[in-house]
C-alpha positions in Angstrom: 30.6 145.8 106.2 33.7 147.8 107.1 36.4 146.6 104.6 39.1 146.8 107.3 37.5 144.8 110.0 34.6 142.9 108.4 32.3 144.4 111.1 28.9 146.1 110.6 29.1 149.7 109.7 26.1 152.1 109.3 26.4 154.1 106.1 24.4 156.7 104.3 25.7 157.8 100.8 24.6 160.2 98.1 26.2 160.0 94.6 26.0 162.4 91.7 27.7 161.9 88.3 28.1 163.9 85.1 28.5 161.7 82.1 29.4 163.1 78.7 29.9 161.5 75.3 30.8 162.8 71.9 30.3 160.9 68.6 32.9 161.4 65.9 33.7 160.0 62.4 30.0 159.2 61.6 29.6 157.4 65.0 32.7 155.2 64.4 34.6 156.8 67.3 33.1 157.8 70.7 34.8 160.0 73.3 33.4 159.7 76.9 34.1 161.3 80.2 32.6 161.2 83.7 32.9 163.2 86.8 31.5 161.8 90.1 31.1 162.9 93.7 30.0 160.6 96.5 29.4 161.9 100.0 29.1 159.3 102.8 28.2 159.5 106.5 29.4 156.4 108.3 29.6 155.1 111.9 31.2 151.9 113.2 29.7 150.0 116.1 31.6 149.4 119.3 33.6 146.2 119.7 34.0 144.6 123.1 37.3 143.4 124.7 39.7 145.3 122.3 43.3 145.2 123.4 44.6 148.3 125.2 45.6 151.0 122.8 43.7 149.5 119.9 42.3 152.4 117.8 38.6 151.8 116.9 36.7 155.0 116.5 32.9 154.9 117.0 32.5 158.6 116.2 30.5 159.5 113.0 32.8 160.0 109.9 32.2 162.0 106.8 33.8 160.8 103.6 33.9 162.4 100.2 35.0 160.5 97.1 35.9 162.2 93.8 36.0 160.1 90.6 37.1 161.2 87.2 37.3 159.0 84.1 37.9 159.4 80.3 37.8 156.9 77.5 37.7 156.4 73.8 35.8 153.7 71.8 36.3 152.7 68.2 33.9 150.7 66.1 35.7 147.8 64.5 32.7 146.2 62.8 29.0 146.7 62.9 27.9 146.5 66.6 31.5 145.7 67.9 33.6 148.4 69.7 37.0 148.2 71.4 37.9 150.9 73.8 40.5 152.2 76.3 39.4 153.8 79.5 41.0 155.3 82.6 39.6 156.2 86.0 41.0 158.1 88.9 39.4 157.9 92.4 40.3 159.7 95.5 38.7 159.5 99.0 38.9 162.1 101.7 37.8 161.5 105.3 37.0 164.0 108.1 40.0 163.6 110.4 42.6 162.2 107.9 42.3 164.3 104.8 43.1 162.2 101.7 42.7 158.7 102.9 43.3 156.7 99.7 43.5 157.1 95.9 43.8 154.8 92.9 44.3 155.0 89.2 43.0 152.3 86.9 43.4 152.0 83.1 42.6 149.3 80.6 40.7 148.0 77.5 37.1 147.0 76.9 35.3 145.0 74.3 31.7 146.0 73.7 28.9 144.4 71.6 25.7 146.4 71.1 22.6 145.2 69.3 19.3 147.1 68.9 17.7 145.3 71.9 20.7 144.3 74.1 24.4 144.9 74.8 27.3 143.4 76.7 30.7 144.7 77.7 33.9 143.0 79.1 36.5 145.3 80.7 39.9 144.7 82.2 41.0 147.5 84.5 44.4 146.9 86.3 45.4 149.3 89.0 48.5 151.2 87.7 49.1 153.4 90.8 47.5 153.9 94.2 48.2 155.1 97.7 46.9 155.4 101.2 46.6 152.6 103.7 48.6 149.4 103.3 48.2 146.1 105.0 51.0 144.4 107.0 53.3 142.5 104.6 52.0 144.2 101.5 54.7 143.6 98.8 53.8 146.5 96.5 53.3 149.8 98.3 52.7 151.7 95.1 49.1 150.3 94.9 46.0 150.8 97.1 44.9 147.2 97.9 42.7 147.7 101.0 39.5 148.6 99.1 40.6 148.1 95.5 42.1 145.2 93.6 45.3 144.9 91.6 43.3 143.4 88.6 39.7 144.3 88.1 37.5 142.4 85.5 34.0 143.6 84.8 31.2 142.2 82.8 28.1 144.3 82.1 25.0 143.5 80.1 21.9 145.4 79.4 18.5 145.0 77.7 16.9 148.0 76.0 13.1 148.2 76.3 
């Protein structure tokens, strides 16, 4: 669904990411980084009875998103890690150029056992730009497709 209108949108995406990590201090500290590139071809469907002058393009659009993140984790006790992570994302569109960007940073708590792991992350948005919605109080954030406060829970099972 198109995040601006809630309408159907045909979308084809390809993503590639490079993930790097380096263990330090006898595996007590871990440095991580990632670099990602997502290419998307999208096309919105026509909407009947739009008001005169309402802009609603049905031409295919090409979007490219670049993502870069770094982080550092520190083992507090056996199987328990605390970390700090930051991610910058920027999206570019065919006719607009840079359409939106956001920078998130925050802490994580990770538990990793031999067979399973779980992680809880809080990633507030520190800065952002691009489109805004009418009446948006804080114009220094990108709140159309991102949130002000992001909480993530991930779990995995190793087999």
